C-alpha positions as CSV (number, residue, x, y, z in Angstrom):
1,M,-5.5,27.2,-8.9
2,S,-7.9,25.6,-6.5
3,M,-9.0,21.9,-6.1
4,R,-12.1,20.9,-4.0
5,V,-11.6,17.6,-2.1
6,A,-14.2,15.6,-0.3
7,L,-13.1,13.3,2.7
8,I,-15.5,10.5,3.4
9,Q,-15.3,9.1,6.9
10,S,-17.6,6.2,7.0
11,V,-18.7,3.4,9.3
12,V,-17.3,0.1,8.2
13,V,-19.7,-3.0,8.6
14,A,-19.2,-6.7,7.9
15,D,-21.2,-6.5,4.7
16,K,-18.7,-5.6,2.0
17,Q,-21.3,-4.7,-0.6
18,A,-23.1,-2.5,1.9
19,N,-19.9,-0.6,2.5
20,V,-19.3,-0.2,-1.3
21,T,-22.8,1.0,-1.8
22,H,-22.6,3.5,0.9
23,A,-19.3,4.8,-0.5
24,A,-20.9,5.2,-4.0
25,S,-23.8,7.2,-2.4
26,Q,-21.3,9.4,-0.6
27,I,-19.3,10.0,-3.8
28,R,-22.5,11.2,-5.4
29,L,-23.2,13.6,-2.6
30,A,-19.6,14.9,-2.8
31,A,-19.9,15.5,-6.6
32,R,-23.0,17.5,-6.0
33,Q,-21.0,19.8,-3.7
34,G,-18.5,20.4,-6.4
35,A,-15.8,18.0,-5.4
36,D,-13.1,17.5,-7.9
37,M,-11.5,14.6,-5.9
38,V,-13.1,12.3,-3.4
39,V,-11.0,10.3,-0.9
40,L,-12.2,7.2,1.1
41,A,-10.6,5.6,4.2
42,E,-8.2,2.8,4.5
43,M,-10.1,-0.6,4.3
44,F,-13.4,1.2,3.7
45,C,-15.0,-2.0,2.6
46,C,-13.4,-4.4,5.1
47,P,-13.4,-4.4,8.9
48,Y,-9.8,-3.8,9.9
49,Q,-8.6,-7.3,11.1
50,T,-5.9,-9.3,9.7
51,A,-8.0,-12.4,9.4
52,N,-10.5,-10.4,7.2
53,F,-8.1,-9.3,4.6
54,P,-7.8,-12.6,2.6
55,V,-11.5,-13.2,3.0
56,Y,-12.5,-9.8,1.6
57,A,-9.7,-9.7,-1.0
58,E,-10.3,-9.4,-4.7
59,Q,-8.0,-9.1,-7.7
60,E,-7.7,-5.8,-9.5
61,G,-10.8,-5.4,-11.7
62,G,-13.0,-7.3,-9.2
63,P,-16.5,-6.2,-8.2
64,A,-15.6,-3.4,-5.7
65,F,-13.0,-2.1,-8.1
66,V,-15.5,-1.9,-10.9
67,Q,-18.1,-0.2,-8.7
68,M,-15.6,2.5,-7.6
69,A,-14.5,3.1,-11.2
70,T,-18.1,3.5,-12.2
71,A,-18.7,5.9,-9.3
72,A,-15.8,8.1,-10.4
73,R,-17.0,8.0,-14.1
74,E,-20.7,8.7,-13.3
75,N,-19.8,11.6,-11.1
76,A,-16.9,12.8,-13.1
77,V,-14.5,13.1,-10.1
78,Y,-11.1,11.8,-9.3
79,L,-11.5,9.1,-6.7
80,V,-8.9,7.7,-4.3
81,A,-10.9,4.6,-3.3
82,G,-9.4,4.4,0.2
83,T,-7.8,1.0,0.3
84,M,-9.2,-2.5,-0.2
85,P,-7.5,-5.9,0.1
86,E,-6.1,-6.9,-3.3
87,S,-5.2,-10.5,-4.1
88,D,-2.9,-11.6,-7.0
89,A,-2.5,-14.7,-9.0
90,A,0.2,-16.0,-6.6
91,G,-2.1,-15.8,-3.6
92,N,-0.5,-12.7,-2.1
93,V,-2.8,-10.2,-0.4
94,Y,-2.0,-6.4,-0.4
95,N,-3.4,-3.3,1.2
96,T,-4.1,-1.4,-1.9
97,A,-5.1,2.2,-2.8
98,Y,-6.7,2.7,-6.3
99,A,-7.0,6.1,-7.9
100,F,-9.4,6.7,-10.8
101,D,-9.7,9.7,-13.0
102,R,-13.0,11.5,-14.1
103,D,-13.6,8.9,-16.7
104,G,-13.3,6.0,-14.3
105,R,-9.8,4.9,-15.6
106,L,-7.2,3.5,-13.2
107,V,-4.5,6.2,-13.0
108,G,-2.8,5.4,-9.7
109,K,-2.2,2.4,-7.5
110,H,-0.2,2.0,-4.3
111,R,0.3,-1.2,-2.3
112,K,1.0,-0.3,1.3
113,M,4.7,-0.4,1.6
114,H,5.3,-0.5,5.4
115,L,3.2,-3.1,7.1
116,F,1.7,-2.2,10.5
117,D,3.5,-4.7,12.8
118,I,3.5,-3.0,16.2
119,A,3.2,-3.9,19.9
120,V,2.7,-0.8,22.1
121,Q,3.1,-1.7,25.9
122,G,-0.3,-1.3,27.4
123,G,-1.8,-0.3,24.1
124,Q,-2.3,-1.5,20.6
125,H,-0.9,-4.8,19.2
126,F,-1.3,-5.5,15.4
127,K,0.6,-7.5,12.8
128,E,-0.5,-6.9,9.2
129,S,2.2,-9.2,7.9
130,D,0.3,-12.2,9.3
131,T,-1.8,-11.9,6.2
132,L,-0.6,-9.0,4.0
133,T,2.3,-8.7,1.6
134,A,4.2,-5.3,1.4
135,G,4.3,-3.2,-1.8
136,D,7.7,-2.0,-3.1
137,T,7.0,1.0,-5.4
138,V,6.6,4.7,-5.0
139,N,3.4,5.9,-6.6
140,A,1.7,9.1,-7.8
141,F,-0.9,10.1,-10.5
142,D,-1.4,13.2,-12.7
143,T,-4.3,15.4,-12.8
144,E,-5.1,18.8,-14.3
145,F,-4.3,20.2,-10.9
146,G,-0.8,18.6,-10.8
147,R,0.7,15.5,-9.5
148,I,-0.7,13.7,-6.4
149,G,1.1,11.3,-4.3
150,L,-0.3,8.1,-2.7
151,V,0.7,6.8,0.7
152,V,-1.2,4.4,3.0
153,C,-1.4,4.8,6.8
154,Y,1.8,3.5,8.4
155,D,3.8,4.6,5.3
156,I,3.4,8.2,6.8
157,R,5.8,7.4,9.6
158,F,8.6,7.0,7.1
159,P,9.6,10.4,5.8
160,E,11.6,9.1,3.0
161,L,8.5,8.0,1.0
162,S,6.8,11.4,1.2
163,R,10.0,13.1,0.2
164,L,10.4,10.8,-2.8
165,L,6.8,11.8,-3.9
166,T,7.7,15.4,-3.5
167,D,10.8,15.0,-5.5
168,R,8.6,13.5,-8.2
169,G,6.6,16.7,-8.3
170,A,3.6,16.0,-5.9
171,K,2.0,19.0,-4.4
172,V,-0.7,17.0,-2.6
173,I,-0.2,13.6,-0.8
174,V,-3.3,11.6,-0.1
175,V,-3.2,9.1,2.8
176,P,-6.0,6.6,3.4
177,A,-5.4,5.5,7.0
178,A,-6.8,3.9,10.1
179,F,-4.9,5.1,13.1
180,N,-6.2,3.5,16.4
181,M,-7.0,4.8,19.9
182,T,-3.3,4.3,21.0
183,T,-1.5,6.0,18.0
184,G,-4.2,8.4,16.9
185,P,-4.4,10.7,19.9
186,A,-0.6,10.6,20.3
187,H,0.6,10.9,16.7
188,W,-2.1,11.6,14.0
189,D,-1.9,15.4,14.0
190,I,1.9,15.6,14.6
191,L,2.7,13.1,11.8
192,F,0.4,14.9,9.2
193,R,1.6,18.4,10.1
194,S,5.3,17.2,10.1
195,R,5.1,15.6,6.7
196,A,3.2,18.7,5.3
197,L,6.0,20.9,6.7
198,D,8.8,18.7,5.7
199,N,7.7,18.7,2.0
200,Q,5.6,21.9,1.8
201,V,2.6,20.0,0.4
202,Y,-1.0,19.4,1.2
203,L,-1.5,16.3,3.2
204,I,-4.9,14.6,3.2
205,G,-5.7,11.8,5.7
206,V,-9.0,9.9,5.6
207,A,-9.9,7.3,8.4
208,P,-12.9,5.2,9.1
209,A,-15.4,6.5,11.6
210,R,-14.9,5.4,15.2
211,Q,-16.9,2.3,16.4
212,E,-16.2,1.6,20.1
213,S,-17.7,-1.9,19.7
214,E,-15.1,-3.1,17.3
215,R,-11.9,-5.0,18.1
216,Y,-9.8,-2.4,16.2
217,V,-11.2,1.0,17.1
218,S,-10.3,3.8,14.5
219,Y,-9.4,7.2,15.8
220,G,-11.2,8.9,13.0
221,H,-10.3,12.7,12.8
222,S,-9.9,12.8,9.0
223,L,-8.1,16.0,8.0
224,V,-6.5,18.3,5.5
225,V,-3.1,20.0,6.4
226,S,-1.7,22.9,4.4
227,P,1.9,23.3,3.1
228,W,2.3,25.8,6.0
229,G,1.5,23.0,8.5
230,D,-1.9,24.4,9.7
231,I,-5.0,22.1,9.8
232,V,-7.4,23.4,7.1
233,S,-10.3,21.0,8.0
234,Q,-10.7,18.2,10.5
235,M,-13.5,15.9,11.6
236,G,-14.2,14.3,14.9
237,A,-14.8,10.6,15.4
238,E,-18.3,10.3,13.8
239,A,-19.2,9.4,10.3
240,G,-19.6,12.1,7.7
241,M,-17.9,14.1,5.1
242,V,-15.8,17.4,5.0
243,V,-15.2,19.3,1.8
244,A,-12.1,21.5,1.6
245,D,-10.7,23.8,-1.1
246,L,-6.9,23.4,-1.7
247,D,-5.2,26.6,-2.8
248,L,-2.5,24.9,-4.8
249,D,-0.7,28.2,-5.5
250,R,-0.1,28.4,-1.8
251,V,2.4,25.5,-2.3
252,D,4.5,27.6,-4.6
253,R,4.3,30.6,-2.3
254,V,5.5,28.6,0.8
255,R,8.3,27.0,-1.1
256,Q,9.5,30.4,-2.3
257,Q,9.3,31.9,1.2
258,I,11.1,29.1,2.9
259,P,13.0,27.3,0.2
260,V,14.0,24.2,2.1
261,L,13.6,21.9,-0.9
262,T,16.1,23.8,-2.9
263,Q,18.5,24.5,0.0
264,R,19.2,20.8,0.7
265,R,22.9,19.9,0.7
266,R,23.0,17.4,-2.1
267,D,26.8,17.7,-2.0
268,V,26.6,16.0,1.4
269,Y,23.6,13.8,1.3
270,E,21.0,12.4,-1.2
271,L,17.8,10.3,-1.2
272,V,17.8,7.8,-4.0
273,E,14.8,5.7,-5.2
274,M,16.1,2.2,-5.7
275,K,13.2,0.8,-7.6
276,Q,10.9,2.7,-9.9
277,R,7.5,1.6,-11.1
278,P,7.7,0.5,-14.8
């Protein structure tokens, strides 16, 4: 079984509606190329700065949410709408990935669980917790191709989350992300290849295009990694789209050949999900 996926690596501007309109046009283009699923980048509609997140935030069902749901329905594709700042009634702001089915219905939602609070000596400093609240649930959604897990950027550094999604039956894990010019060159490929190998799944990472003039400069390099750990497709720093076909039967073949998931010593150790989404 094969699933065609389109990765959209776009330039993010200060005009939120311009970002959303551009995303919708790219989704249409991806659908014309036969995409079953389209994936956008982390904060595809919001320049990646902590001060921006509350300003650009909207509640679930807001204007950007509706336009992305409409784009999924009009183009009959699954859509992981990157992430966007989500506000709730209590005033919290989350970094949230929404997934829509071919009819534009919300089928998946993941609030970034691990907030990007880092200070690299001589490199990137960032503190998402200044304005964002962390999510606390493990999230996946079902398609005719099987179960797909959702992870957001920094979450990929915590292998437990990807393993929990694999234990739930995910064969593909989608990661809207925005690695920077400190962490990207050092860790982007390594982390995606490692998580794919750990769990014998396809890993899809989608980042914004690089803009050297911005305060936070995205590494770009959106990519697809196979369950064998090889890079199937990868972009550079520029804006654009890549379309890749995922051979989902390959997941089963790899798991049969190197059965690490069934050879775990559950008599010695176990990974337990403490809180499940209702």
